VOKOLKOL-701883 format. One record per atom (N, C-alpha, C): chain; atom name; x, y, z. Coordinates in steps of 0.001 Angstrom, whole numbers. Each point is the difference from the previous one (the first is absolute). Layout:
<vextis>
c->A	a->CA	X->X	Y->Y	Z->Z
...
</vextis>
This chain:
<vextis>
c->A	a->N	X->-55791	Y->2486	Z->-20693
c->A	a->CA	X->-178	Y->1761	Z->43
c->A	a->C	X->1090	Y->573	Z->294
c->A	a->N	X->772	Y->-872	Z->1274
c->A	a->CA	X->1377	Y->758	Z->416
c->A	a->C	X->1047	Y->-84	Z->-886
c->A	a->N	X->58	Y->-1085	Z->-1024
c->A	a->CA	X->1113	Y->-293	Z->-990
c->A	a->C	X->-226	Y->1008	Z->-662
c->A	a->N	X->-918	Y->265	Z->-443
c->A	a->CA	X->-40	Y->1390	Z->-1107
c->A	a->C	X->538	Y->1473	Z->660
c->A	a->N	X->-290	Y->-129	Z->1251
c->A	a->CA	X->514	Y->1358	Z->487
c->A	a->C	X->1687	Y->-280	Z->303
c->A	a->N	X->290	Y->-887	Z->754
c->A	a->CA	X->1728	Y->-455	Z->98
c->A	a->C	X->405	Y->180	Z->-879
c->A	a->N	X->-432	Y->-1289	Z->-1375
c->A	a->CA	X->1243	Y->89	Z->-931
c->A	a->C	X->407	Y->1474	Z->-473
c->A	a->N	X->-660	Y->758	Z->-711
c->A	a->CA	X->-59	Y->1416	Z->-312
c->A	a->C	X->1418	Y->738	Z->482
c->A	a->N	X->-273	Y->-335	Z->1669
c->A	a->CA	X->1128	Y->919	Z->720
c->A	a->C	X->963	Y->-693	Z->36
c->A	a->N	X->-29	Y->-1454	Z->334
c->A	a->CA	X->1327	Y->-632	Z->-256
c->A	a->C	X->1168	Y->278	Z->-1247
c->A	a->N	X->-811	Y->-8	Z->-1147
c->A	a->CA	X->565	Y->598	Z->-1480
c->A	a->C	X->625	Y->1186	Z->243
c->A	a->N	X->-970	Y->874	Z->514
c->A	a->CA	X->462	Y->979	Z->5
c->A	a->C	X->1347	Y->379	Z->1291
c->A	a->N	X->94	Y->-802	Z->1175
c->A	a->CA	X->697	Y->-286	Z->658
c->A	a->C	X->1545	Y->-342	Z->-1063
c->A	a->N	X->174	Y->-997	Z->-554
c->A	a->CA	X->1010	Y->-224	Z->-664
c->A	a->C	X->479	Y->762	Z->-605
c->A	a->N	X->-604	Y->770	Z->-1126
c->A	a->CA	X->20	Y->1000	Z->-591
c->A	a->C	X->938	Y->945	Z->419
c->A	a->N	X->-358	Y->355	Z->1241
c->A	a->CA	X->865	Y->600	Z->888
c->A	a->C	X->1065	Y->67	Z->514
c->A	a->N	X->135	Y->-1580	Z->855
c->A	a->CA	X->1058	Y->-461	Z->280
c->A	a->C	X->1318	Y->92	Z->-1356
c->A	a->N	X->-439	Y->-348	Z->-1228
c->A	a->CA	X->1222	Y->-136	Z->-887
c->A	a->C	X->-46	Y->1467	Z->-735
c->A	a->N	X->907	Y->796	Z->82
c->A	a->CA	X->112	Y->1036	Z->-336
c->A	a->C	X->1438	Y->-202	Z->-903
c->A	a->N	X->0	Y->831	Z->-933
c->A	a->CA	X->1406	Y->-26	Z->-623
c->A	a->C	X->976	Y->1213	Z->420
c->A	a->N	X->1410	Y->-196	Z->-325
c->A	a->CA	X->846	Y->350	Z->180
c->A	a->C	X->758	Y->517	Z->-1253
c->A	a->N	X->158	Y->1068	Z->413
c->A	a->CA	X->177	Y->1164	Z->-1191
c->A	a->C	X->2144	Y->607	Z->232
c->A	a->N	X->872	Y->11	Z->-869
c->A	a->CA	X->1468	Y->489	Z->582
c->A	a->C	X->-657	Y->1323	Z->-1013
c->A	a->N	X->253	Y->954	Z->814
c->A	a->CA	X->-82	Y->1948	Z->-881
c->A	a->C	X->1818	Y->408	Z->45
c->A	a->N	X->86	Y->398	Z->-843
c->A	a->CA	X->1282	Y->517	Z->-276
c->A	a->C	X->-327	Y->1291	Z->-509
c->A	a->N	X->549	Y->1046	Z->875
c->A	a->CA	X->-365	Y->1754	Z->-147
c->A	a->C	X->1060	Y->433	Z->-1206
c->A	a->N	X->-453	Y->1252	Z->-195
c->A	a->CA	X->1512	Y->651	Z->-1044
c->A	a->C	X->1283	Y->358	Z->716
c->A	a->N	X->342	Y->-271	Z->1409
c->A	a->CA	X->1150	Y->383	Z->605
c->A	a->C	X->224	Y->-1744	Z->110
c->A	a->N	X->-485	Y->-1002	Z->-431
c->A	a->CA	X->755	Y->-1309	Z->405
c->A	a->C	X->-179	Y->-516	Z->1227
c->A	a->N	X->-1054	Y->72	Z->645
c->A	a->CA	X->-492	Y->-120	Z->1319
c->A	a->C	X->-724	Y->-1551	Z->-320
c->A	a->N	X->150	Y->-1044	Z->408
c->A	a->CA	X->-1263	Y->-948	Z->44
c->A	a->C	X->-672	Y->-178	Z->1250
c->A	a->N	X->-1468	Y->-137	Z->-95
c->A	a->CA	X->-471	Y->-83	Z->1236
c->A	a->C	X->-1270	Y->-1139	Z->-380
c->A	a->N	X->-457	Y->-555	Z->1225
c->A	a->CA	X->-719	Y->-1228	Z->-733
c->A	a->C	X->-1249	Y->180	Z->620
c->A	a->N	X->-1659	Y->-328	Z->-319
c->A	a->CA	X->-1479	Y->606	Z->304
c->A	a->C	X->-897	Y->-1320	Z->-725
c->A	a->N	X->-974	Y->798	Z->922
c->A	a->CA	X->-1127	Y->-1613	Z->-359
c->A	a->C	X->-667	Y->1125	Z->-1016
c->A	a->N	X->-3	Y->1227	Z->74
c->A	a->CA	X->-1135	Y->687	Z->-565
c->A	a->C	X->496	Y->194	Z->-1538
c->A	a->N	X->-559	Y->327	Z->-1367
c->A	a->CA	X->371	Y->-587	Z->-1358
c->A	a->C	X->642	Y->2113	Z->-148
c->A	a->N	X->798	Y->-224	Z->-420
c->A	a->CA	X->742	Y->1492	Z->-293
c->A	a->C	X->-517	Y->588	Z->-838
c->A	a->N	X->-303	Y->1576	Z->-46
c->A	a->CA	X->-163	Y->442	Z->-1312
c->A	a->C	X->902	Y->99	Z->-667
c->A	a->N	X->245	Y->497	Z->-1182
c->A	a->CA	X->897	Y->19	Z->-1176
c->A	a->C	X->449	Y->1247	Z->-4
c->A	a->N	X->517	Y->1068	Z->756
c->A	a->CA	X->729	Y->1000	Z->-137
c->A	a->C	X->989	Y->294	Z->-28
c->A	a->N	X->839	Y->-400	Z->-611
c->A	a->CA	X->1749	Y->65	Z->196
c->A	a->C	X->679	Y->-889	Z->677
c->A	a->N	X->-1006	Y->-1144	Z->514
c->A	a->CA	X->296	Y->-1226	Z->798
c->A	a->C	X->246	Y->-1531	Z->-821
c->A	a->N	X->494	Y->-799	Z->229
c->A	a->CA	X->330	Y->-1008	Z->-970
c->A	a->C	X->-585	Y->-1578	Z->878
c->A	a->N	X->-816	Y->-325	Z->-159
c->A	a->CA	X->-799	Y->-750	Z->686
c->A	a->C	X->145	Y->-1703	Z->-233
c->A	a->N	X->310	Y->-1249	Z->544
c->A	a->CA	X->-63	Y->-992	Z->-468
c->A	a->C	X->-805	Y->-668	Z->1386
c->A	a->N	X->-614	Y->-1344	Z->-415
c->A	a->CA	X->-822	Y->-823	Z->824
c->A	a->C	X->1336	Y->-942	Z->711
c->A	a->N	X->-161	Y->-17	Z->1100
c->A	a->CA	X->932	Y->-1110	Z->516
c->A	a->C	X->-719	Y->-1512	Z->100
c->A	a->N	X->233	Y->-1043	Z->24
c->A	a->CA	X->-344	Y->-1093	Z->44
c->A	a->C	X->767	Y->-749	Z->1181
c->A	a->N	X->-433	Y->-53	Z->1278
c->A	a->CA	X->197	Y->-532	Z->1343
c->A	a->C	X->219	Y->-1492	Z->175
c->A	a->N	X->425	Y->-874	Z->383
c->A	a->CA	X->231	Y->-1286	Z->-10
c->A	a->C	X->-862	Y->187	Z->1430
c->A	a->N	X->-1074	Y->-1289	Z->-11
c->A	a->CA	X->-677	Y->-101	Z->1662
c->A	a->C	X->540	Y->-266	Z->1304
c->A	a->N	X->-285	Y->592	Z->454
c->A	a->CA	X->770	Y->291	Z->2081
c->A	a->C	X->-886	Y->-1283	Z->774
c->A	a->N	X->1050	Y->-132	Z->704
c->A	a->CA	X->-456	Y->-1224	Z->1202
c->A	a->C	X->-599	Y->-1082	Z->-975
c->A	a->N	X->611	Y->-135	Z->-1011
c->A	a->CA	X->-746	Y->-1532	Z->-307
c->A	a->C	X->1481	Y->-944	Z->-293
c->A	a->N	X->-186	Y->-1269	Z->213
c->A	a->CA	X->953	Y->-1164	Z->-357
c->A	a->C	X->-708	Y->-896	Z->-958
c->A	a->N	X->1088	Y->-501	Z->-726
c->A	a->CA	X->-272	Y->-1370	Z->-551
c->A	a->C	X->-407	Y->-1251	Z->929
c->A	a->N	X->-882	Y->-896	Z->-279
c->A	a->CA	X->-289	Y->-591	Z->660
c->A	a->C	X->1004	Y->-1207	Z->-116
c->A	a->N	X->612	Y->-333	Z->1214
c->A	a->CA	X->936	Y->-935	Z->686
c->A	a->C	X->1509	Y->1115	Z->5
c->A	a->N	X->-108	Y->694	Z->-246
c->A	a->CA	X->1252	Y->885	Z->-44
c->A	a->C	X->535	Y->782	Z->1125
c->A	a->N	X->-938	Y->66	Z->916
c->A	a->CA	X->211	Y->662	Z->1305
c->A	a->C	X->928	Y->-698	Z->822
c->A	a->N	X->324	Y->-1068	Z->32
c->A	a->CA	X->698	Y->-668	Z->746
c->A	a->C	X->1408	Y->-895	Z->-1006
c->A	a->N	X->957	Y->528	Z->108
c->A	a->CA	X->1283	Y->-1267	Z->-567
c->A	a->C	X->-369	Y->-1716	Z->241
c->A	a->N	X->-569	Y->-444	Z->-1278
c->A	a->CA	X->250	Y->-1471	Z->104
c->A	a->C	X->-1817	Y->-828	Z->715
c->A	a->N	X->252	Y->-1035	Z->692
c->A	a->CA	X->-747	Y->-673	Z->460
c->A	a->C	X->-295	Y->562	Z->1465
c->A	a->N	X->-1105	Y->482	Z->390
c->A	a->CA	X->-237	Y->903	Z->946
c->A	a->C	X->271	Y->-990	Z->1239
c->A	a->N	X->-233	Y->-1331	Z->28
c->A	a->CA	X->310	Y->-220	Z->1247
c->A	a->C	X->1542	Y->-518	Z->109
c->A	a->N	X->831	Y->-106	Z->-1011
c->A	a->CA	X->1428	Y->7	Z->258
c->A	a->C	X->420	Y->1108	Z->13
c->A	a->N	X->-579	Y->1078	Z->-12
c->A	a->CA	X->743	Y->1119	Z->-188
c->A	a->C	X->-169	Y->336	Z->1676
c->A	a->N	X->-1326	Y->89	Z->401
c->A	a->CA	X->317	Y->-214	Z->1682
c->A	a->C	X->94	Y->-907	Z->819
c->A	a->N	X->475	Y->-1201	Z->-673
c->A	a->CA	X->1421	Y->-1173	Z->669
c->A	a->C	X->653	Y->1005	Z->225
c->A	a->N	X->982	Y->455	Z->-1410
c->A	a->CA	X->952	Y->168	Z->-202
c->A	a->C	X->367	Y->1424	Z->1204
c->A	a->N	X->-1031	Y->603	Z->134
c->A	a->CA	X->40	Y->1403	Z->907
c->A	a->C	X->363	Y->-531	Z->1481
c->A	a->N	X->-1293	Y->-919	Z->122
c->A	a->CA	X->61	Y->-750	Z->1415
c->A	a->C	X->1582	Y->-449	Z->79
c->A	a->N	X->612	Y->-751	Z->-455
c->A	a->CA	X->1632	Y->-513	Z->321
c->A	a->C	X->1015	Y->1121	Z->175
c->A	a->N	X->-105	Y->1268	Z->-975
c->A	a->CA	X->903	Y->1290	Z->78
c->A	a->C	X->-734	Y->511	Z->1065
c->A	a->N	X->-747	Y->-125	Z->780
c->A	a->CA	X->-625	Y->348	Z->1423
c->A	a->C	X->555	Y->-585	Z->1138
c->A	a->N	X->-301	Y->-947	Z->-347
c->A	a->CA	X->757	Y->-1050	Z->1287
c->A	a->C	X->1290	Y->-75	Z->174
c->A	a->N	X->639	Y->-293	Z->-1348
c->A	a->CA	X->1343	Y->225	Z->177
c->A	a->C	X->865	Y->1182	Z->588
c->A	a->N	X->-422	Y->1482	Z->-48
c->A	a->CA	X->-102	Y->937	Z->499
c->A	a->C	X->-224	Y->-146	Z->1364
c->A	a->N	X->-581	Y->-311	Z->430
c->A	a->CA	X->-868	Y->19	Z->1243
c->A	a->C	X->1087	Y->-1099	Z->823
c->A	a->N	X->-265	Y->-1188	Z->-731
c->A	a->CA	X->1858	Y->-766	Z->828
c->A	a->C	X->870	Y->531	Z->-404
c->A	a->N	X->567	Y->798	Z->-790
c->A	a->CA	X->1543	Y->993	Z->116
c->A	a->C	X->-482	Y->670	Z->1128
c->A	a->N	X->-974	Y->608	Z->354
c->A	a->CA	X->272	Y->1176	Z->978
c->A	a->C	X->-35	Y->-303	Z->1251
c->A	a->N	X->-765	Y->-1242	Z->219
c->A	a->CA	X->-137	Y->-753	Z->1163
c->A	a->C	X->1887	Y->-765	Z->634
c->A	a->N	X->586	Y->-394	Z->-1276
c->A	a->CA	X->1399	Y->-718	Z->573
c->A	a->C	X->673	Y->1249	Z->145
c->A	a->N	X->-344	Y->1551	Z->-816
c->A	a->CA	X->875	Y->1076	Z->526
c->A	a->C	X->-91	Y->249	Z->1190
c->A	a->N	X->-1129	Y->-257	Z->861
c->A	a->CA	X->-516	Y->856	Z->1293
c->A	a->C	X->828	Y->-1075	Z->709
c->A	a->N	X->-244	Y->-1279	Z->-359
c->A	a->CA	X->1006	Y->-1409	Z->1078
c->A	a->C	X->1253	Y->637	Z->-186
c->A	a->N	X->571	Y->284	Z->-1250
c->A	a->CA	X->1594	Y->325	Z->167
c->A	a->C	X->708	Y->1066	Z->1170
c->A	a->N	X->-1067	Y->553	Z->-461
c->A	a->CA	X->179	Y->1492	Z->745
c->A	a->C	X->43	Y->-159	Z->1651
c->A	a->N	X->-1181	Y->-625	Z->166
c->A	a->CA	X->35	Y->-805	Z->1444
c->A	a->C	X->1475	Y->-198	Z->832
c->A	a->N	X->16	Y->-1097	Z->-891
c->A	a->CA	X->883	Y->-1298	Z->238
c->A	a->C	X->1428	Y->1120	Z->147
c->A	a->N	X->346	Y->753	Z->-1321
c->A	a->CA	X->1061	Y->803	Z->490
c->A	a->C	X->-382	Y->1017	Z->1266
c->A	a->N	X->-860	Y->454	Z->666
c->A	a->CA	X->-186	Y->1033	Z->548
c->A	a->C	X->580	Y->-703	Z->1652
c->A	a->N	X->-542	Y->-1685	Z->-281
c->A	a->CA	X->1	Y->-754	Z->904
c->A	a->C	X->1365	Y->-188	Z->368
c->A	a->N	X->669	Y->-213	Z->-1032
c->A	a->CA	X->1732	Y->83	Z->-197
c->A	a->C	X->566	Y->991	Z->804
c->A	a->N	X->-284	Y->1369	Z->-826
c->A	a->CA	X->505	Y->1295	Z->652
c->A	a->C	X->22	Y->137	Z->1515
c->A	a->N	X->-1246	Y->-674	Z->584
c->A	a->CA	X->-93	Y->462	Z->1296
c->A	a->C	X->678	Y->-971	Z->976
c->A	a->N	X->171	Y->-1442	Z->-455
c->A	a->CA	X->756	Y->-670	Z->543
c->A	a->C	X->1502	Y->325	Z->-156
c->A	a->N	X->428	Y->630	Z->-1038
c->A	a->CA	X->1648	Y->259	Z->-149
c->A	a->C	X->378	Y->1188	Z->443
c->A	a->N	X->-1222	Y->793	Z->770
c->A	a->CA	X->51	Y->1282	Z->956
c->A	a->C	X->190	Y->-695	Z->1420
c->A	a->N	X->-985	Y->-1065	Z->392
c->A	a->CA	X->72	Y->-735	Z->1026
c->A	a->C	X->2069	Y->-482	Z->414
c->A	a->N	X->255	Y->-833	Z->-1347
c->A	a->CA	X->723	Y->-977	Z->-13
c->A	a->C	X->1568	Y->1203	Z->438
c->A	a->N	X->-204	Y->1107	Z->-526
c->A	a->CA	X->824	Y->1228	Z->166
c->A	a->C	X->359	Y->331	Z->1319
c->A	a->N	X->-1191	Y->165	Z->765
c->A	a->CA	X->-306	Y->690	Z->1289
c->A	a->C	X->731	Y->-1279	Z->588
c->A	a->N	X->-118	Y->-1116	Z->-217
c->A	a->CA	X->506	Y->-1289	Z->893
c->A	a->C	X->1582	Y->-28	Z->-84
c->A	a->N	X->667	Y->178	Z->-1566
c->A	a->CA	X->1529	Y->-210	Z->238
c->A	a->C	X->708	Y->1150	Z->734
c->A	a->N	X->-821	Y->1517	Z->-195
c->A	a->CA	X->294	Y->797	Z->705
c->A	a->C	X->388	Y->-2	Z->1871
c->A	a->N	X->-1122	Y->-689	Z->204
c->A	a->CA	X->147	Y->45	Z->1321
c->A	a->C	X->1035	Y->-1136	Z->872
c->A	a->N	X->971	Y->947	Z->583
c->A	a->CA	X->1390	Y->-479	Z->620
c->A	a->C	X->-10	Y->-599	Z->951
c->A	a->N	X->236	Y->-1605	Z->-215
c->A	a->CA	X->-260	Y->-1273	Z->1114
c->A	a->C	X->1828	Y->-213	Z->383
c->A	a->N	X->-233	Y->-396	Z->1573
c->A	a->CA	X->1305	Y->-581	Z->119
c->A	a->C	X->1020	Y->-871	Z->-559
c->A	a->N	X->894	Y->393	Z->-726
c->A	a->CA	X->997	Y->-480	Z->-1114
c->A	a->C	X->-63	Y->806	Z->-1025
c->A	a->N	X->-491	Y->1386	Z->15
c->A	a->CA	X->-95	Y->566	Z->-1628
c->A	a->C	X->1065	Y->1017	Z->294
c->A	a->N	X->567	Y->312	Z->1442
c->A	a->CA	X->795	Y->754	Z->-205
c->A	a->C	X->1423	Y->-580	Z->1252
c->A	a->N	X->1124	Y->1379	Z->-99
c->A	a->CA	X->837	Y->-718	Z->892
c->A	a->C	X->354	Y->1298	Z->616
c->A	a->N	X->627	Y->300	Z->1033
c->A	a->CA	X->587	Y->882	Z->297
c->A	a->C	X->1105	Y->336	Z->-260
c->A	a->N	X->294	Y->1353	Z->168
c->A	a->CA	X->1158	Y->341	Z->-286
c->A	a->C	X->1095	Y->589	Z->748
c->A	a->N	X->942	Y->260	Z->145
c->A	a->CA	X->765	Y->351	Z->1376
c->A	a->C	X->-261	Y->1495	Z->361
c->A	a->N	X->51	Y->337	Z->-694
c->A	a->CA	X->-328	Y->1803	Z->218
c->A	a->C	X->-1606	Y->64	Z->607
c->A	a->N	X->-850	Y->-1291	Z->-77
c->A	a->CA	X->-1115	Y->194	Z->650
c->A	a->C	X->-1361	Y->31	Z->-1039
c->A	a->N	X->524	Y->123	Z->-816
c->A	a->CA	X->-945	Y->139	Z->-1344
c->A	a->C	X->-458	Y->-1563	Z->-429
c->A	a->N	X->-1221	Y->-136	Z->-497
c->A	a->CA	X->-335	Y->-1224	Z->-798
c->A	a->C	X->81	Y->-105	Z->-1668
c->A	a->N	X->627	Y->-1142	Z->-413
c->A	a->CA	X->-95	Y->-122	Z->-1482
c->A	a->C	X->-1137	Y->-1230	Z->-183
c->A	a->N	X->-402	Y->49	Z->-1420
c->A	a->CA	X->-1373	Y->-822	Z->-417
c->A	a->C	X->1223	Y->-1244	Z->-862
c->A	a->N	X->-382	Y->-1306	Z->0
c->A	a->CA	X->767	Y->-1150	Z->-308
c->A	a->C	X->-627	Y->105	Z->-1468
c->A	a->N	X->919	Y->-335	Z->-749
c->A	a->CA	X->-346	Y->-181	Z->-1627
c->A	a->C	X->-1288	Y->-1071	Z->-298
c->A	a->N	X->-125	Y->-850	Z->916
c->A	a->CA	X->-1047	Y->-731	Z->-24
c->A	a->C	X->-1342	Y->1010	Z->58
c->A	a->N	X->95	Y->475	Z->1417
c->A	a->CA	X->-1000	Y->759	Z->-284
c->A	a->C	X->-342	Y->1503	Z->-764
c->A	a->N	X->660	Y->295	Z->-847
c->A	a->CA	X->-21	Y->1406	Z->-1444
c->A	a->C	X->-37	Y->-809	Z->-1027
c->A	a->N	X->667	Y->-1783	Z->-481
c->A	a->CA	X->-738	Y->-453	Z->-989
c->A	a->C	X->-1605	Y->-338	Z->139
c->A	a->N	X->-710	Y->-444	Z->1134
c->A	a->CA	X->-1191	Y->-295	Z->160
c->A	a->C	X->-782	Y->1296	Z->-261
c->A	a->N	X->257	Y->1068	Z->906
c->A	a->CA	X->-976	Y->1259	Z->-69
c->A	a->C	X->674	Y->466	Z->-1924
c->A	a->N	X->1040	Y->-248	Z->-530
c->A	a->CA	X->-202	Y->243	Z->-1223
c->A	a->C	X->-615	Y->-701	Z->-1525
c->A	a->N	X->-168	Y->-1294	Z->882
c->A	a->CA	X->-263	Y->-832	Z->-777
c->A	a->C	X->-1941	Y->-28	Z->87
c->A	a->N	X->-536	Y->356	Z->1099
c->A	a->CA	X->-1138	Y->587	Z->289
c->A	a->C	X->-587	Y->1657	Z->-419
c->A	a->N	X->1134	Y->567	Z->-445
c->A	a->CA	X->-310	Y->1056	Z->-688
c->A	a->C	X->-132	Y->39	Z->-1758
c->A	a->N	X->739	Y->-1146	Z->-184
c->A	a->CA	X->93	Y->-169	Z->-1292
c->A	a->C	X->-1596	Y->-838	Z->-368
c->A	a->N	X->-384	Y->-822	Z->917
c->A	a->CA	X->-1126	Y->-886	Z->-660
c->A	a->C	X->-1198	Y->1404	Z->467
c->A	a->N	X->393	Y->645	Z->661
c->A	a->CA	X->-1386	Y->1236	Z->-157
c->A	a->C	X->190	Y->580	Z->-1106
c->A	a->N	X->1226	Y->306	Z->-459
c->A	a->CA	X->-410	Y->784	Z->-1607
c->A	a->C	X->-400	Y->-559	Z->-210
c->A	a->N	X->345	Y->-1471	Z->-864
c->A	a->CA	X->-515	Y->-725	Z->-1220
c->A	a->C	X->-1535	Y->-359	Z->-96
c->A	a->N	X->-557	Y->559	Z->1616
c->A	a->CA	X->-1354	Y->-375	Z->570
c->A	a->C	X->-403	Y->1326	Z->-851
c->A	a->N	X->197	Y->1174	Z->530
c->A	a->CA	X->-647	Y->1332	Z->-208
c->A	a->C	X->28	Y->285	Z->-1732
c->A	a->N	X->934	Y->-717	Z->-538
c->A	a->CA	X->677	Y->14	Z->-1696
c->A	a->C	X->-1425	Y->-416	Z->-407
c->A	a->N	X->133	Y->-1730	Z->315
c->A	a->CA	X->-1503	Y->-790	Z->-414
c->A	a->C	X->-1281	Y->1051	Z->82
c->A	a->N	X->-98	Y->51	Z->1310
c->A	a->CA	X->-1228	Y->589	Z->324
c->A	a->C	X->-204	Y->1347	Z->-648
c->A	a->N	X->525	Y->673	Z->-419
c->A	a->CA	X->207	Y->1262	Z->-852
c->A	a->C	X->-118	Y->-414	Z->-1772
c->A	a->N	X->779	Y->-1128	Z->-303
c->A	a->CA	X->-581	Y->-192	Z->-1310
c->A	a->C	X->-1349	Y->-687	Z->-267
c->A	a->N	X->-817	Y->-186	Z->1248
c->A	a->CA	X->-1739	Y->-779	Z->-445
c->A	a->C	X->-578	Y->1641	Z->310
c->A	a->N	X->433	Y->1173	Z->328
c->A	a->CA	X->-1334	Y->705	Z->25
c->A	a->C	X->152	Y->1041	Z->-1049
</vextis>
């Protein structure tokens, strides 16, 4: 008995859900779309046939074989993650090299006995070895900074 009551209601619901769409052009050339059948009073109307929405053909939702597709995605994702990890390690190593270059420059600038000689007028003059040592440390610091900046 329930079937005889539910079936007509189901048919009615299907009829309501399926509505025709009309394209209506008025006398001024304006086009509108509606699901209400137009009255023919100076307006041109034609039924529009729409393709089904939210429907995919079987097997067309993913390119190729699903397992192969997901395996390829996983390989690409793993590759990106490994590349990012390597970049992070490279940046960390460059940062440590930069910090070491700063320390080396400070050590090179530290004046030790024998890095200078006294002038006759009472002043000091640095020996060429000291100046070369500081210059080399500054150059290494600049190179380390350039390398670190290139990884940012």
